[in-house]
C-alpha positions as CSV (number, residue, x, y, z in Angstrom):
1,M,61.6,-42.7,-25.1
2,P,60.0,-39.2,-26.2
3,A,61.7,-37.8,-29.3
4,F,64.0,-35.2,-28.6
5,T,65.4,-32.5,-31.4
6,F,67.6,-30.0,-31.2
7,P,67.2,-26.6,-32.6
8,M,68.2,-25.5,-35.8
9,C,69.2,-22.7,-38.3
10,A,67.5,-22.3,-41.4
11,D,71.2,-23.0,-43.4
12,F,71.9,-25.9,-41.2
13,A,68.9,-27.5,-41.7
14,E,69.4,-27.0,-45.7
15,Q,72.5,-28.2,-45.7
16,F,72.3,-30.9,-43.3
17,T,69.3,-32.2,-45.9
18,K,71.8,-31.9,-48.6
19,R,74.4,-33.9,-47.2
20,L,72.6,-36.3,-45.9
21,V,70.9,-36.8,-49.6
22,A,74.7,-36.9,-50.7
23,S,76.1,-39.3,-48.4
24,R,73.4,-41.8,-48.6
25,E,73.5,-41.8,-52.5
26,A,77.4,-41.9,-52.4
27,K,76.9,-45.4,-50.6
28,G,74.4,-46.4,-53.1
29,L,72.1,-46.9,-50.8
30,T,68.0,-46.3,-51.1
31,Q,66.1,-44.3,-48.5
32,T,64.2,-48.2,-47.9
33,V,67.5,-49.5,-47.0
34,V,68.4,-46.9,-44.8
35,A,64.9,-46.1,-43.3
36,K,65.0,-49.9,-42.4
37,K,68.6,-50.0,-41.0
38,L,67.4,-47.1,-38.6
39,G,64.0,-49.0,-37.8
40,I,61.9,-46.1,-39.1
41,T,59.1,-45.7,-42.0
42,L,60.4,-44.8,-45.3
43,G,58.0,-41.8,-44.9
44,C,59.6,-40.8,-41.8
45,Y,62.9,-41.2,-43.3
46,G,62.3,-39.2,-46.6
47,H,60.6,-36.2,-44.2
48,Y,64.1,-36.0,-42.4
49,E,65.7,-36.0,-45.9
50,R,63.5,-32.8,-47.3
51,G,63.8,-31.1,-44.0
52,F,60.3,-31.7,-43.1
53,R,60.8,-33.3,-40.2
54,R,64.4,-33.0,-37.7
55,L,66.3,-36.2,-36.9
56,P,66.0,-36.9,-33.8
57,V,69.5,-37.1,-31.8
58,H,68.9,-40.7,-30.8
59,L,69.0,-41.6,-34.3
60,V,72.4,-39.3,-35.1
61,S,74.8,-42.1,-34.3
62,K,72.9,-44.9,-36.1
63,L,72.7,-42.9,-39.0
64,A,76.4,-42.1,-39.0
65,E,76.8,-46.1,-38.5
66,V,74.5,-46.4,-41.8
67,L,76.4,-44.3,-43.9
68,E,79.7,-44.9,-42.6
69,C,80.7,-41.5,-41.4
């Protein structure tokens, strides 16, 4: 399945990464645990949290389940 990302403005992207980190930390999860639950590498997940890569649409619902949001 080809990766599909949605366009984001810079402000939304910055807020998304901050909220992603805050949500993960609030659940007491490490980046490693979240990456494993998503079926991706730690490096890839770290790039999502730091805003270096955009989260593919197919991972959004899976991430919501992992973070219980």
